[in-house]
C-alpha distance (Angstrom), angle and dihedral (degrees) to the residues before:
residue distance angle dihedral
M1 . . .
T2 3.80 . .
F3 3.82 89.9 .
L4 3.81 91.7 51.2
K5 3.79 91.9 48.5
N6 3.79 90.8 49.9
L7 3.80 90.2 47.8
Q8 3.78 89.8 48.9
S9 3.79 90.7 57.9
T10 3.82 94.1 41.4
K11 3.79 117.5 111.1
L12 3.79 123.5 -174.8
T13 3.77 127.9 -147.5
T14 3.80 119.0 -128.9
L15 3.81 92.3 -105.0
Q16 3.83 91.8 49.4
T17 3.79 89.6 50.5
L18 3.81 91.4 50.4
D19 3.81 91.4 48.1
L20 3.80 91.1 54.3
A21 3.80 90.7 47.3
Y22 3.82 91.5 51.2
I23 3.80 92.8 49.5
V24 3.80 91.7 52.4
V25 3.83 97.0 47.0
L26 3.81 95.0 41.5
L27 3.80 96.4 52.9
P28 3.86 95.4 85.7
L29 3.81 91.3 43.8
F30 3.81 92.2 55.2
L31 3.81 87.1 73.4
I32 3.81 92.8 62.1
L33 3.80 98.1 40.9
K34 3.79 117.4 107.3
V35 3.82 119.9 -123.9
P36 3.86 95.9 -101.8
M37 3.79 90.4 54.0
L38 3.82 91.8 47.2
I39 3.81 89.5 52.7
F40 3.81 89.1 50.9
I41 3.82 91.4 52.6
V42 3.81 91.9 48.9
F43 3.81 88.8 51.7
V44 3.83 91.7 51.5
F45 3.83 92.0 47.5
S46 3.80 89.2 51.7
L47 3.80 91.2 52.2
L48 3.81 91.4 49.7
F49 3.80 91.6 49.1
F50 3.80 99.3 46.9
K51 3.81 102.0 29.7
K52 3.79 109.1 70.2
T53 3.80 96.8 175.6
P54 3.83 126.5 70.3
A55 3.79 114.5 -83.2
S56 3.78 120.4 -107.7
Q57 3.79 122.0 -115.5
A58 3.81 89.6 -107.4
L59 3.82 91.4 56.1
V60 3.80 92.0 46.2
F61 3.81 89.9 51.4
F62 3.82 90.3 48.4
V63 3.83 89.5 52.8
F64 3.80 89.4 51.0
V65 3.83 92.4 52.0
L66 3.80 91.3 45.6
G67 3.83 90.7 49.9
M68 3.80 93.4 50.9
F69 3.81 89.7 49.3
A70 3.83 88.7 51.3
I71 3.82 89.4 52.1
Y72 3.80 90.4 50.3
L73 3.81 92.0 52.2
S74 3.81 92.9 43.0
L75 3.80 95.7 51.7
Y76 3.79 99.0 30.5
G77 3.81 109.8 146.4
N78 3.81 93.6 23.2
F79 3.80 98.2 76.9
S80 3.78 99.6 116.7
F81 3.78 136.9 100.8
R82 3.77 88.8 -111.3
G83 3.78 92.1 52.3
F84 3.78 95.5 48.7
S85 3.80 91.9 45.6
R86 3.80 85.8 77.6
L87 3.78 108.9 90.7
K88 3.79 97.0 -139.7
L89 3.80 94.5 53.2
F90 3.80 92.3 45.3
L91 3.81 91.4 51.3
E92 3.79 90.3 47.9
L93 3.81 87.8 57.5
L94 3.82 90.2 50.1
V95 3.81 90.2 52.3
Y96 3.81 91.0 51.8
L97 3.80 93.0 49.0
L98 3.80 92.2 47.4
I99 3.82 90.7 50.7
I100 3.81 90.4 53.4
V101 3.81 93.6 48.3
V102 3.82 92.9 47.2
S103 3.82 91.3 47.2
M104 3.79 92.2 52.4
Q105 3.80 93.1 48.8
R106 3.81 94.0 43.9
L107 3.82 91.8 53.8
T108 3.81 89.4 58.9
K109 3.85 88.3 58.0
E110 3.79 88.3 -138.2
I111 3.80 120.0 127.5
N112 3.80 119.5 -137.4
F113 3.78 136.7 161.1
Y114 3.80 94.5 -89.2
L115 3.78 92.4 54.2
L116 3.81 90.5 50.6
I117 3.82 96.5 47.7
S118 3.82 97.9 41.5
P119 3.86 96.9 84.3
V120 3.80 88.5 60.8
L121 3.81 90.7 49.1
F122 3.81 91.6 51.0
L123 3.80 89.7 49.8
A124 3.81 91.7 51.4
L125 3.81 92.9 47.6
S126 3.80 92.7 50.9
L127 3.82 89.3 61.8
F128 3.82 89.8 67.8
F129 3.80 93.1 58.1
Y130 3.79 102.3 44.0
H131 3.78 137.9 40.1
G132 3.75 130.5 171.1
I133 3.78 140.0 81.3
V134 3.80 94.0 -69.1
M135 3.80 92.5 56.1
L136 3.81 91.7 42.3
S137 3.82 90.2 54.8
Y138 3.79 92.1 45.5
V139 3.81 92.6 49.8
I140 3.81 90.1 54.1
F141 3.81 88.1 50.9
E142 3.82 90.7 48.0
I143 3.81 92.6 52.1
F144 3.80 91.1 48.4
F145 3.81 92.3 46.8
L146 3.81 93.1 50.5
L147 3.81 90.1 48.8
W148 3.81 89.5 49.1
M149 3.79 92.5 51.4
L150 3.82 91.8 46.3
L151 3.80 92.5 51.7
S152 3.78 90.5 45.1
Q153 3.80 90.0 59.5
R154 3.78 93.9 43.6
M155 3.82 89.3 52.1
G156 3.79 94.9 49.8
G157 3.79 97.4 -94.5
E158 3.84 98.2 -55.9
V159 3.80 100.6 155.8
I160 3.82 103.1 -173.4
E161 3.79 96.3 42.0
A162 3.82 90.4 47.0
F163 3.80 88.9 52.2
R164 3.82 91.1 54.3
N165 3.80 91.6 49.0
A166 3.80 92.2 47.5
M167 3.80 89.7 52.4
L168 3.80 90.4 49.5
M169 3.82 92.0 50.9
F170 3.79 90.6 49.1
L171 3.79 92.2 50.6
Y172 3.82 93.5 46.3
S173 3.81 90.0 53.4
L174 3.82 97.4 43.6
P175 3.87 99.5 88.1
W176 3.81 91.3 44.2
V177 3.78 91.9 49.0
V178 3.82 89.9 53.8
I179 3.80 92.5 50.0
L180 3.80 94.4 46.2
F181 3.81 92.4 45.5
I182 3.80 92.8 54.4
F183 3.80 101.6 37.8
F184 3.81 107.2 25.2
P185 3.83 105.1 110.7
R186 3.80 113.6 -99.6
I187 3.80 114.6 -142.6
S188 3.78 117.2 -132.1
F189 3.82 115.4 -146.7
E190 3.77 93.7 -167.5
H191 3.81 93.7 135.8
A192 3.79 99.2 30.4
S193 3.79 115.7 126.7
Y194 3.79 100.9 178.3
G195 3.79 136.1 85.2
F196 3.78 130.5 25.5
K197 3.78 120.7 -38.3
S198 3.76 110.4 -146.0
T199 3.78 120.7 -149.8
V200 3.79 94.1 -145.8
E201 3.79 93.3 89.9
K202 3.80 93.3 54.6
R203 3.79 115.2 96.7
M204 3.75 119.6 -150.4
G205 3.80 110.2 -91.3
H206 3.80 132.1 179.8
D207 3.77 113.4 -107.3
G208 3.81 100.3 -161.6
T209 3.78 94.5 -91.2
M210 3.80 134.0 91.1
F211 3.80 116.9 -158.8
L212 3.79 123.7 -155.0
D213 3.81 98.8 -169.2
G214 3.80 130.1 62.8
K215 3.82 89.9 -49.1
A216 3.81 91.9 62.4
L217 3.79 109.5 140.1
L218 3.80 108.7 -104.7
V219 3.80 119.3 145.8
P220 3.83 111.1 167.2
S221 3.80 91.7 -169.2
D222 3.80 130.7 137.4
R223 3.80 92.9 -147.5
I224 3.77 112.7 128.7
V225 3.80 114.4 -113.3
M226 3.77 96.9 -179.1
E227 3.78 141.1 -10.2
I228 3.77 123.1 -141.1
G229 3.78 130.7 -158.1
F230 3.80 113.3 -163.9
E231 3.78 126.4 -154.8
G232 3.77 94.4 -124.9
E233 3.78 130.1 -11.4
I234 3.78 123.3 -8.4
P235 3.84 110.5 -101.0
P236 3.82 119.3 -111.6
A237 3.81 118.8 -83.7
K238 3.81 92.5 -104.7
S239 3.83 88.7 65.1
L240 3.81 99.2 46.2
Y241 3.81 97.5 100.1
F242 3.81 110.3 136.3
R243 3.79 107.5 -157.5
G244 3.82 116.1 -138.1
S245 3.80 122.8 155.1
M246 3.84 132.5 -2.1
L247 3.83 121.0 -135.7
Y248 3.81 126.0 -162.1
V249 3.81 109.8 153.1
D250 3.82 120.6 82.1
K251 3.83 110.8 -148.7
K252 3.83 95.2 176.8
D253 3.82 96.8 -112.5
H254 3.81 96.2 34.8
W255 3.82 144.8 14.1
E256 3.81 127.5 -122.1
P257 3.82 136.6 -169.9
L258 3.77 124.3 -108.6
P259 3.81 115.2 -73.4
T260 3.78 112.2 -85.5
Y261 3.81 95.7 -122.3
P262 3.89 99.2 77.0
K263 3.79 109.8 88.7
R264 3.78 102.7 -130.5
D265 3.80 104.8 155.7
S266 3.82 99.2 76.4
K267 3.78 92.4 109.9
V268 3.76 133.1 13.8
Y269 3.79 117.6 -147.3
A270 3.78 97.3 -151.0
P271 3.80 121.7 -165.3
S272 3.77 124.7 -115.8
T273 3.80 118.1 -68.2
R274 3.81 94.8 -144.1
K275 3.83 91.0 105.7
S276 3.77 96.8 32.7
I277 3.80 119.1 158.2
R278 3.81 130.9 -173.8
Y279 3.79 124.4 -146.5
K280 3.79 141.5 162.8
V281 3.80 121.3 -126.5
T282 3.79 131.6 -159.5
L283 3.80 106.5 -165.1
Y284 3.79 116.8 -168.4
P285 3.83 122.6 -141.7
T286 3.82 113.9 -65.2
Q287 3.84 99.9 160.1
K288 3.84 85.9 -127.8
R289 3.81 133.2 102.1
W290 3.81 100.6 -126.4
L291 3.78 123.7 110.3
Y292 3.79 116.4 -158.5
L293 3.81 118.7 -131.0
L294 3.76 132.9 172.2
D295 3.77 118.0 -99.6
M296 2.92 115.2 -66.2
P297 3.83 112.5 20.8
N298 3.80 111.1 -162.6
R299 3.79 101.4 -177.2
E300 3.77 137.3 40.8
V301 3.77 121.2 -102.4
E302 3.79 113.0 -124.9
E303 3.82 113.7 -88.4
S304 3.80 93.1 8.3
R305 3.80 139.2 95.8
L306 3.79 125.1 -117.6
D307 3.80 109.5 -162.2
K308 3.79 131.8 -160.3
D309 3.82 91.4 -86.7
L310 3.83 89.4 55.6
I311 3.81 90.9 -111.6
T312 3.81 114.9 145.7
T313 3.80 122.3 -148.4
V314 3.80 137.6 169.2
K315 3.80 127.1 -143.6
K316 3.81 97.8 -110.0
N317 3.79 135.9 35.8
I318 3.78 113.7 -87.6
E319 3.81 104.2 -108.8
E320 3.79 99.2 159.6
P321 3.81 134.8 30.7
I322 3.78 111.2 -66.7
H323 3.80 125.8 -160.3
Y324 3.78 123.8 -156.5
V325 3.79 141.1 162.9
A326 3.81 116.8 -130.9
Q327 3.77 139.5 -178.1
S328 3.80 126.4 -155.0
S329 3.77 141.5 172.4
L330 3.78 111.0 -125.8
Q331 3.80 100.4 -132.8
N332 3.77 135.4 112.5
K333 3.82 99.4 -128.1
Y334 3.78 143.4 38.3
A335 3.81 136.0 -171.0
D336 3.79 120.2 -102.2
V337 3.79 140.0 165.1
L338 3.79 110.7 -139.8
D339 3.78 118.9 -132.7
D340 3.79 119.6 -148.3
I341 3.81 94.9 -97.9
T342 3.79 93.8 51.2
F343 3.81 94.0 43.5
K344 3.78 92.6 50.4
A345 3.82 92.5 48.5
A346 3.82 93.6 44.8
T347 3.81 92.9 53.0
A348 3.81 101.2 40.9
Y349 3.83 119.0 119.3
S350 3.80 141.1 145.8
V351 3.80 120.4 -122.3
E352 3.80 92.1 -165.7
Q353 3.77 91.8 53.8
N354 3.84 95.6 56.3
P355 3.85 110.5 13.6
Q356 3.82 96.2 161.9
T357 3.78 92.1 52.4
Y358 3.81 90.2 47.8
Q359 3.81 91.4 53.7
H360 3.81 93.7 53.7
A361 3.82 92.4 41.2
T362 3.80 90.7 53.7
E363 3.80 90.2 52.1
L364 3.82 90.0 53.6
K365 3.80 91.4 47.8
V366 3.81 91.2 53.4
A367 3.81 95.0 42.7
Y368 3.83 96.8 48.3
E369 3.78 117.9 43.1
D370 3.80 92.5 172.6
V371 3.82 109.1 82.2
D372 3.82 94.5 -145.7
K373 3.80 91.9 54.5
R374 3.81 90.5 43.9
A375 3.81 91.1 55.1
L376 3.82 91.1 49.9
A377 3.80 89.7 47.5
L378 3.81 88.2 52.4
K379 3.81 90.2 56.1
D380 3.80 90.3 48.0
F381 3.79 90.0 51.9
F382 3.81 91.0 54.2
K383 3.80 90.0 49.6
S384 3.80 90.8 50.5
Q385 3.82 91.6 56.6
A386 3.84 92.2 70.9
L387 3.80 92.6 -128.6
T388 3.80 120.0 -173.4
Y389 3.77 124.6 -138.2
T390 3.80 107.9 -141.9
L391 3.78 137.0 157.6
K392 3.81 89.7 -145.0
P393 3.82 105.4 52.5
D394 3.78 126.5 175.9
A395 3.80 116.0 -104.1
L396 3.81 113.0 -89.0
D397 3.79 127.6 -137.4
T398 3.81 97.5 -101.5
N399 3.80 91.9 -155.7
H400 3.82 90.9 58.8
T401 3.79 103.5 22.7
T402 3.81 99.8 159.4
D403 3.80 95.1 43.8
S404 3.79 89.4 46.0
F405 3.80 92.3 51.7
L406 3.84 99.6 41.3
F407 3.79 101.1 39.0
D408 3.81 107.4 20.7
K409 3.81 120.3 24.4
K410 3.83 97.4 18.5
R411 3.83 89.9 -173.9
G412 3.79 127.5 108.4
Y413 3.78 147.3 102.4
C414 3.79 135.1 -111.4
V415 3.83 98.2 -52.0
H416 3.81 92.7 52.7
F417 3.81 93.4 46.5
A418 3.81 93.3 46.9
S419 3.81 95.2 46.2
S420 3.80 94.3 48.6
F421 3.80 93.0 44.4
V422 3.82 92.6 52.4
T423 3.82 92.3 47.3
M424 3.80 94.1 50.2
A425 3.82 92.5 43.3
R426 3.81 90.3 55.3
M427 3.81 90.9 48.6
A428 3.81 87.7 51.0
G429 3.80 90.2 55.7
I430 3.81 99.2 -100.3
P431 3.83 118.5 122.4
A432 3.80 108.1 -125.4
R433 3.80 142.5 171.8
V434 3.82 141.2 -178.1
V435 3.82 123.7 -109.9
T436 3.80 121.4 -161.5
G437 3.78 125.9 -165.5
Y438 3.79 136.8 96.3
K439 3.80 131.6 -46.6
S440 3.78 109.9 -160.2
D441 3.79 134.8 178.0
K442 3.81 136.3 -158.9
E443 3.80 98.1 -104.1
E444 3.80 93.0 102.7
S445 3.78 101.2 38.0
L446 3.77 136.3 102.8
N447 3.77 128.6 -163.9
N448 3.83 104.6 -36.3
Y449 3.83 97.7 -22.7
L450 3.79 124.7 101.3
A451 3.81 129.0 -175.6
V452 3.81 118.0 -151.6
K453 3.81 115.1 -160.0
E454 3.78 136.1 -162.4
K455 3.79 91.1 -105.3
D456 3.84 88.4 62.2
A457 3.84 90.6 70.8
H458 3.80 107.6 130.7
A459 3.80 145.7 170.9
W460 3.80 126.5 -148.8
T461 3.81 137.3 162.8
E462 3.78 139.6 -112.5
L463 3.80 122.8 -153.9
Y464 3.80 123.4 -161.3
I465 3.82 105.1 -126.6
N466 3.81 125.4 165.2
K467 3.82 92.8 -14.2
H468 3.81 91.9 -51.7
W469 3.77 131.7 104.5
V470 3.84 105.0 -130.1
R471 3.80 124.6 -164.5
F472 3.83 118.9 -126.9
E473 3.80 122.3 -169.4
T474 3.80 98.9 -146.3
T475 3.83 98.1 -177.2
N476 3.82 87.4 69.2
T477 3.80 87.6 72.4
A478 3.82 91.1 69.2
S479 3.80 113.0 115.1
N480 3.80 96.3 -165.4
I481 3.77 139.7 33.0
D482 3.78 121.9 -151.6
F483 3.79 124.9 -121.7
Q484 3.80 95.6 -89.9
S485 3.79 92.8 51.2
Q486 3.80 90.3 44.4
T487 3.77 88.5 55.6
L488 3.80 90.0 53.1
A489 3.78 90.6 47.3
A490 3.81 91.2 49.8
A491 3.79 89.8 51.7
A492 3.80 89.4 50.8
Q493 3.81 90.6 50.1
Q494 3.79 90.0 49.2
K495 3.80 88.6 54.4
E496 3.77 88.7 53.7
K497 3.82 89.7 56.4
L498 3.79 92.0 58.4
S499 3.76 117.6 105.0
P500 3.81 117.3 -103.9
F501 3.81 89.1 -107.5
W502 3.81 94.3 55.4
K503 3.78 90.7 42.8
K504 3.79 88.2 57.1
V505 3.81 92.2 46.4
N506 3.80 90.9 49.8
L507 3.79 90.8 48.5
Y508 3.81 93.2 51.8
L509 3.81 91.2 48.1
M510 3.80 90.2 53.0
Y511 3.79 91.1 46.6
S512 3.81 91.2 49.3
K513 3.80 89.7 51.8
Y514 3.79 89.7 49.8
Q515 3.82 92.5 49.7
V516 3.80 92.5 48.8
E517 3.79 91.4 51.0
T518 3.79 91.4 46.7
W519 3.79 100.9 43.7
I520 3.81 102.2 29.8
L521 3.79 110.2 24.8
Y522 3.81 93.5 37.0
Y523 3.81 98.8 30.9
S524 3.79 97.0 139.5
H525 3.80 136.8 164.5
V526 3.80 88.8 -87.0
R527 3.80 92.5 51.6
Q528 3.78 91.5 48.0
L529 3.82 93.1 53.0
Q530 3.79 90.2 45.7
L531 3.81 91.1 52.9
L532 3.82 94.2 46.3
N533 3.81 92.5 48.0
Y534 3.79 90.3 50.1
A535 3.82 90.3 50.2
K536 3.82 91.0 53.0
K537 3.80 90.9 57.6
N538 3.81 98.2 41.0
P539 3.83 117.0 56.7
L540 3.82 90.7 177.3
F541 3.80 89.6 58.9
V542 3.82 89.9 53.1
L543 3.81 90.6 48.9
G544 3.79 90.9 49.6
F545 3.79 90.9 49.7
I546 3.81 92.4 50.8
L547 3.81 92.0 48.9
S548 3.80 91.2 47.4
F549 3.79 91.0 49.9
L550 3.81 91.6 49.8
F551 3.80 89.1 49.5
L552 3.82 89.2 52.4
V553 3.81 90.1 50.5
L554 3.82 89.7 50.5
L555 3.80 92.8 50.7
T556 3.79 90.4 46.9
W557 3.81 91.5 50.1
L558 3.82 91.9 50.1
A559 3.80 91.1 49.4
I560 3.83 92.0 48.3
R561 3.79 90.6 48.2
H562 3.78 90.1 51.7
L563 3.82 93.4 49.6
K564 3.81 93.1 46.0
R565 3.78 93.0 55.6
P566 3.80 109.7 116.2
R567 3.78 117.0 -108.4
Y568 3.80 121.1 -126.9
S569 3.76 132.2 -157.6
S570 3.82 92.7 -124.3
K571 3.79 141.1 16.2
A572 3.79 90.5 -118.2
L573 3.81 92.0 57.0
A574 3.82 89.5 50.0
I575 3.83 89.7 54.2
L576 3.81 91.2 51.2
Q577 3.81 92.8 57.0
T578 3.82 94.8 86.6
L579 3.81 89.9 52.8
L580 3.80 91.8 48.5
K581 3.81 90.6 50.1
H582 3.83 92.0 50.9
L583 3.78 91.2 48.9
D584 3.80 90.8 48.7
K585 3.82 89.9 55.0
E586 3.82 88.9 53.0
G587 3.80 90.6 53.9
Y588 3.81 99.3 -98.0
T589 3.78 104.0 122.8
R590 3.77 122.7 178.0
K591 3.80 110.7 -114.7
E592 3.77 125.1 -130.5
N593 3.84 112.7 -82.9
E594 3.81 89.5 7.6
S595 3.81 113.0 135.9
I596 3.79 122.7 -134.4
H597 3.81 90.6 -109.7
Q598 3.82 93.0 52.1
F599 3.81 91.6 46.9
L600 3.81 93.9 50.6
L601 3.85 91.5 46.3
R602 3.80 89.3 53.7
Y603 3.78 90.3 51.9
Q604 3.84 92.2 47.4
T605 3.79 92.8 54.9
E606 3.80 89.0 60.2
H607 3.83 95.7 37.9
P608 3.80 107.8 33.1
Q609 3.81 90.4 158.9
D610 3.86 91.2 67.3
I611 3.79 96.1 90.5
A612 3.82 92.0 169.5
V613 3.82 91.7 65.9
K614 3.79 90.4 52.8
E615 3.79 91.0 50.7
I616 3.81 89.8 46.8
D617 3.80 90.1 53.1
V618 3.80 92.9 51.1
L619 3.79 94.4 44.4
Y620 3.81 93.5 46.5
E621 3.82 91.3 51.3
Q622 3.78 89.4 49.4
I623 3.82 92.4 50.4
L624 3.79 93.3 43.4
Y625 3.82 100.1 47.9
A626 3.80 101.0 26.7
G627 3.80 92.1 47.1
D628 3.82 90.4 -128.3
E629 3.85 102.7 153.5
S630 3.78 93.7 150.8
S631 3.77 119.5 148.4
I632 3.83 90.6 -111.8
S633 3.80 93.8 55.3
L634 3.80 93.4 45.1
K635 3.81 91.4 47.6
K636 3.80 91.1 51.6
L637 3.82 89.9 48.3
K638 3.83 90.4 53.5
Q639 3.82 90.8 51.3
L640 3.79 92.4 50.7
V641 3.83 91.8 48.4
R642 3.82 90.9 52.0
R643 3.81 91.5 49.1
S644 3.77 92.6 48.6
N645 3.82 91.7 47.5
R646 3.79 90.5 54.9
Y647 3.79 90.2 50.9
I648 3.81 93.0 48.7
K649 3.83 90.6 51.1
V650 3.79 90.5 53.1
């Protein structure tokens, strides 16, 4: 209570209000500032703290020179037209320049328009560097805080009262914000060719190559690549392989697909439909042509091409969210008849490139005539090599990648396992190829919805056995997992120890986060049209939306009513308000500067028969001057007020 009373009497100067606003809006940007710029900011804060008088022109100029030097050190190596053509780097430069300008003006202790508007500019710039629920929540807080500080200054520095008014303004605007957010027309820049093009909206997509060196594809990001809605339950984790691109050609340090000139899509050998499943996919922009479908797709997606390898592509790069309906058979193999081009590519290898691997592969080929047994023996050989699955592998010898991985480094992740497995399988006389795509699980799913993220990018292999292409999960041959992966595994085990109730709670929290990111952070022109078209076909959805909106209006009205209630100096005075209102209706209005005791005495002289008012007067004086605000006294005061109100009504 003491803190609230002190806050109630606290009044901030304009400069103090601006300082608080700057601290709040700069907090997210501190995470992107380079060390030289952070040192510059600490220096400026020190000057503001210790120097109470306005800075001289010489000091302001020195701060400017120091700030420019900090920018030079922070962005050293990026000063080129090519570097600044990237939106993020250009905006980082703008942030640095704005910090210098604000610092110079703040040291003069003079307030101008630029100093007043800069917090809003910092807030807007921070939106280009961060996205996610945390930043969304913080931005809402920033907007509210800036409004609070603005009202505080307009009201003469009254902090508490400004806070109440800021809350009221927020609540009044809430229903309108919801309506405008949903229905205000979104502009699609599909054909725009001007302005900066940020890379933040691009999801990681396979480009038909798989590198084994420092360019190896590894994006440990939680950004959603695609969302899937299944017709029915989500398949088990062992079936959640989303097929992307097919790689045949070993280029030492990377793998490539077959050349584009062979015509290979004349006939599709689709798998059986006995385990067919239908699902809808929303694929976010990847700037690539591949669509991702579950193994094994058994029908073409509209306006796409499904080739003989069951790889689906569209004619143009995916530059905006694309929605498609797919159907797949959940099985790990399908029948195929190899043409000469495919057979030659699937059996090609170089003995000179990996001689050790060739020696062991030849031994397997001699020892196991049956191809099925040879493939199993190949898996056993990988397991016997004590390979380690790690997200931070040692660099391989790119001239002898398989030998380097199997017999020297023995550390890698999916791309290294898949590449080495395909090479050794070919040397053992089994046609093989690499498949890249996504391997998801059901950890982040709810009901029939599944979110696939960038970190789910994966590579596996297919071996041609008995006229069927058969999927092999090569990372399962790892005997060890490094510390980072062990940490992830421990976290997964800890999840398993949770009770079913907390598992469900955790799942709904994750799903809520996913829905917020999908429908608020990424609510685009496409999403808006999708929502409006769905509403046209579903009257019950429209009814539910109207009822939900009315419920929001009701909650907002109740909150506004609560905030607009007058505040009283004591609980006893708050209880007396109903009595004072009843007396006012009867024509007995409290005069200006008239105390409660004087007002009640005046009423008693004209109504001596109202004993309850006399008792109220005595009890209120006792509570007020004796400091007796016990629950018993307040309860008795409420009873007397009710009794007196009934008498007044009569």
